[in-house]
N, C-alpha and C positions, 0 to 999 in steps of 0.2 A: 417101345422107344418112349422112354420118359424124357422129358425136358427138365432139366432143373432151374429153377428160377431162385436166384439169390438176391435177397433184399440187402440194400447197403444200410450198414449200421455204422454211425460215428462220420467223423468228418476226414477228409483227406490230408494229406500234408499240405498241398496247395492251398486248401481252402482255411487251414491254421494260419499259415504264412500272411495270406491277404487279410485275415482278422487282425492279426497282430499290428500289420503296417497301417490299417485303418484307425484302429484304437490309438495307435501312437501318434498319429498325425493329429487326431481330435485331441489328445490330451495335451499334446505340444502348443496347439493353439489356445486351449482353455488356459493353460499354464502362463502363457505369455500375455494374455488379457488380465489374469489374476497379479502378475507380477507389476504391469502397467498401472493397475488400480492400486496396488500397495505403495509404489513409489510417489504417485500423485496424491496420496491420501495426506501427506504431510502439508501440501501446498495450502489448503484452507488455514492451518494453523500458522504457518508463515506469515500469510495475508491478514489474518485476524490480530496477531502481535503487531504487525506493522500498522494497520489502522488504529490500533490501540495507542502506539507511540505517536502517531501524527495527530491524532485527536487531542491527546493530553498536551502535546506541546502547542498546538494552536489554541487550545483552551487557556493555557498559560499565559501566553502572549495577548490574547484578546482580553485578559483581565487586567493588563497594565493600562498606564495613563495612555492618552493618544499620543503626547509630545513631551520633550524634557520641559517644556515651559506650560504645560497644562496643569493646573491644582488638580490635587486629589478630589475625585467626583466630576471632573470635567467642566466645572462651571466657576467662572466664564471661560468658555472655549479660547485657546489660543488663536490669535489673528482677528478676534472680534474687536468692536471698538472698546468694550471695557477690559478686555485682556491683553496679554502681552502678544508679540509677534510669535510664531511658529518657528522653532529651532529648525524644522526640517528632518530628515532620516541621517541622524548622525550615530553611529553605533559607539557605545562606550562600554566600559565593563561592569557598571551598576545593574543592568537589565531592568530599570524601572518604567521604561516606555517601550511602545511599540518598535520605534526606530532602533533602539539598541539591539534588536535582534536580526537586524540585516546582516547577512553573512555568517550567522551562527551555524555550527556544524558541532554534531555530538556522534562520537562513535563509540562510546563508553559501553554500549550493549553489543557483545560479541556478534557479529555478522550484520548488525543494522546500523546504517549511517543514516542520520537525520540532518538535513540542510534547510535553512531557512532564508528566503529573501523577502524582503519588504521593499514596495516601490509605491510612489505616489500615482495614485489612480482615481482622482476625483473626475476627470474627464469621462472615465468609464460610467460614472453615474450622473454625468451632466451636472457637476457642481465644480467648484474651484478645485484646481488639481491637488493643491496642498492640503484639502481638508477631508482627504480620504486615503487610505492605504490600502494595498492589495498584499496580504500577507499569503505567502506560499510555502508550505511545508512538504518536503519531498524525501520520504523514507526509501532507502535503498535496502532490499532483503538480502538474505543470504544467497539466493539463487540469482542475484543481479538484477530481478526485476524490482521496478519502482512503482511506488504508490504516492500519489500526489493530492493533497487537499489544499484548498485555497478559501479565504475569505476576506471581506472587506471590512475595515475597521474606519468609522466615520468620526470625525472631530464634532463632538456634540457638547 
């Protein structure tokens, strides 16, 4: 009486199906992470372009005269005893001073909208209110996120 002992070789159908299910779940999770990274990889590019647009606009505004009545170079400053009175924030089309940019909007670059506001903000800096202006540049990106840069321009 001999007993035959059979050794199992290979895998059963159930083991094969379980393997396929486990690999499919793992692959699905991996691909969803990969897809998420691919779609978010554009975000830094959008943000960088928005930051460049905002900084360029802010630099352009800060390079202008403080006020319509400020001479080139800013000396004597408007509102001083030697100078003329400050005209205040009054936007006009020549864009030669900081106040002209109040309400400025630019949407010439597809998907990016630049909005500028200028307010008198001397009290923020503990000086006469009319002698400092807060310039706020807001850039709306194609994905509807907004980037905001602000700077003070002081009458000197």
